[in-house]
C-alpha positions in Angstrom: -62.3 9.3 12.7 -59.5 8.6 11.6 -57.8 12.3 10.7 -53.7 10.2 9.5 -53.8 7.8 7.2 -51.2 6.4 6.5 -51.1 4.8 2.9 -47.4 2.5 1.6 -47.4 2.2 -2.3 -44.9 -0.6 -3.2 -43.7 -1.6 -6.2 -43.6 -5.6 -6.7 -40.0 -7.6 -7.5 -38.6 -8.1 -10.5 -41.0 -10.3 -12.9 -40.3 -12.5 -16.1 -41.3 -9.3 -18.7 -37.4 -7.6 -16.9 -35.4 -11.5 -17.7 -37.5 -11.2 -21.4 -36.5 -7.9 -21.9 -40.7 -7.2 -23.8 -43.4 -4.0 -23.4 -45.1 -5.4 -20.4 -48.3 -3.6 -19.5 -51.4 -6.2 -19.3 -49.0 -8.7 -20.3 -49.6 -11.4 -17.2 -46.2 -12.0 -16.5 -45.2 -13.6 -13.3 -42.3 -13.2 -10.4 -39.3 -14.5 -11.5 -37.1 -16.7 -8.1 -35.6 -13.2 -7.7 -38.4 -11.2 -7.4 -40.2 -13.7 -4.9 -36.6 -13.0 -3.4 -37.1 -9.1 -2.9 -40.4 -8.9 -1.8 -39.7 -11.1 0.9 -36.6 -9.9 1.9 -38.8 -6.2 2.3 -41.5 -8.1 4.0 -38.9 -8.8 6.5 -37.8 -6.2 6.7 -40.9 -4.3 7.3 -41.1 -7.5 9.7 -37.8 -6.6 12.3 -39.1 -2.9 12.3 -42.4 -3.3 13.4 -44.4 -1.8 10.8 -47.6 -3.5 10.7 -50.8 -2.4 7.8 -54.3 -3.4 8.3 -54.5 -4.4 4.5 -53.8 -5.4 1.2 -54.9 -3.6 -1.7 -53.2 -4.9 -4.9 -53.3 -4.7 -8.5 -54.8 -8.6 -9.7 -52.6 -9.1 -12.3 -50.4 -11.9 -11.3 -47.0 -9.7 -10.0 -48.4 -7.3 -8.4 -50.8 -9.6 -6.7 -48.3 -12.6 -6.4 -45.9 -10.1 -4.5 -49.0 -9.2 -1.4 -49.5 -12.3 -1.4 -46.0 -12.6 0.1 -46.4 -9.6 1.9 -49.6 -10.9 3.6 -48.5 -13.8 4.4 -45.6 -12.8 6.4 -47.1 -9.7 8.4 -50.4 -11.5 8.7 -52.8 -8.9 6.5 -56.0 -9.8 4.4 -55.4 -8.7 0.8 -57.4 -6.9 -1.3 -57.8 -6.5 -4.9 -58.2 -3.5 -7.0 -58.2 -3.8 -11.0 -57.8 0.2 -10.7 -54.5 -0.1 -9.3 -53.7 -2.2 -12.8 -50.4 -1.5 -14.9 -51.2 0.8 -17.7 -52.9 -0.6 -20.5 -50.0 -0.6 -22.6 -52.4 -2.1 -26.1 -50.6 -3.9 -28.9 -47.4 -3.1 -27.5 -47.7 -5.9 -24.3 -45.4 -8.7 -24.2 -43.4 -7.3 -27.2 -40.1 -6.8 -27.8 -38.6 -3.5 -26.7 -37.0 -4.0 -30.6 -40.2 -5.1 -32.3 -42.5 -2.9 -30.7 -40.2 0.2 -32.2 -40.3 -1.6 -35.1 -43.5 -1.9 -36.2 -45.3 0.5 -34.1 -42.5 3.5 -33.9 -43.3 6.0 -31.3 -43.6 9.5 -32.4 -41.1 12.9 -31.1 -44.1 14.4 -28.9 -47.7 12.6 -27.1 -49.8 14.8 -25.6 -51.2 13.8 -22.6 -54.9 12.7 -24.2 -53.9 10.7 -27.4 -53.5 7.2 -26.7 -50.8 4.8 -25.7 -49.9 4.3 -29.3 -51.5 6.7 -31.3 -51.2 5.4 -34.9 -53.7 2.5 -33.9 -55.5 4.4 -31.4 -54.9 1.7 -28.6 -53.8 2.4 -25.3 -54.4 4.5 -22.5 -53.5 7.8 -22.8 -51.4 9.3 -19.7 -54.9 11.1 -18.7 -56.6 7.9 -19.0 -53.9 6.0 -16.4 -54.1 9.8 -13.9 -58.1 9.3 -14.0 -57.8 5.8 -12.8 -54.5 6.0 -10.5 -56.9 8.8 -8.9 -60.6 6.6 -8.6 -58.1 3.7 -7.3 -56.6 6.6 -4.8 -59.6 8.5 -3.3 -61.2 4.4 -3.0 -58.3 3.3 -1.1 -59.1 6.5 1.0 -62.0 6.3 1.8 -61.8 3.3 3.1 -60.2 5.1 6.6 -57.8 2.2 7.2 -55.2 3.9 10.3 -52.9 1.9 7.0 -52.5 1.2 3.9 -50.1 -1.2 1.5 -50.4 -0.9 -2.3 -48.8 -3.1 -4.4 -49.0 -1.9 -7.8 -47.2 -1.0 -11.0 -44.5 1.5 -12.3 -47.1 3.0 -14.3 -50.0 3.5 -11.7 -48.0 4.3 -9.0 -46.5 7.2 -10.6 -49.9 8.3 -11.5 -51.6 8.0 -8.2 -48.1 9.7 -6.8 -48.7 13.3 -9.7 -52.2 13.0 -8.3 -51.1 13.6 -4.8 -48.1 16.0 -5.6 -49.9 17.6 -7.9 -47.9 17.0 -10.6 -49.3 18.2 -14.4 -49.9 14.4 -16.6 -46.7 14.3 -18.0 -46.1 14.2 -22.4 -44.4 11.5 -23.6 -40.8 12.0 -21.4 -41.3 14.8 -19.9 -42.4 16.0 -17.3 -42.1 14.5 -13.5 -41.0 10.6 -13.2 -40.5 8.4 -9.8 -37.9 5.4 -10.4 -39.3 2.6 -8.2 -37.4 0.0 -8.5 -37.9 -3.7 -7.2 -39.9 -3.9 -4.3 -38.9 0.0 -4.2 -41.6 1.8 -2.1 -42.9 6.1 -0.8 -44.2 6.0 2.8 -47.1 8.7 2.7 -49.1 9.8 4.6 -52.5 11.4 4.5 -54.4 14.7 6.9 -58.0 13.8 5.7 -59.0 17.0 8.1 -56.0 19.3 6.1 -56.0 17.4 3.3 -52.2 17.1 3.5 -49.8 14.7 2.1 -46.6 13.7 3.9 -43.9 11.7 1.7 -42.6 10.3 5.0 -40.0 7.8 2.8 -38.7 6.3 0.3 -36.6 3.4 -1.1 -35.6 2.0 -4.1 -34.8 -1.7 -3.5 -34.5 -3.7 -0.4 
């Protein structure tokens, strides 16, 4: 049995939604040329460093799935897809320009983590919805018992996974703790299954 599991969490490269200045969420926005180059650079960096993975687990949204496929091709690693790693469901905000979203669905000053993302319409995932989904996705990775796994996902779900790992309370509104995963940014961790001990080994915002 493998006791030490090495899990690296990487955010996808820059997507078209970043250039469009719109809410992303479940909007299936593709990588830009810049985003593809960022991921390619990250994969080449790992290849030069001799870093290897047994499997890549990715969100099926194209900005993450394509990022995973680029890394998989360069490192020769198979890619699997898990919808529980998809970005937070932001309901009607997906693909809306920020200023339009604020006009149509103004955010209240405070939203507790039990409320849907867009409280006014009752749509989108609550903070707890997101954390619960990320916990299940993380549990699935751990139960596979692969020695080294790369998870390629999104800022929201990766933050939620880090809350689970570090025992951080689910944030309310814009309070709490936030991990600024940049384009193709990553956190490398290890998990000792025999002691339930997580170690944060490396963090990098951008390639």
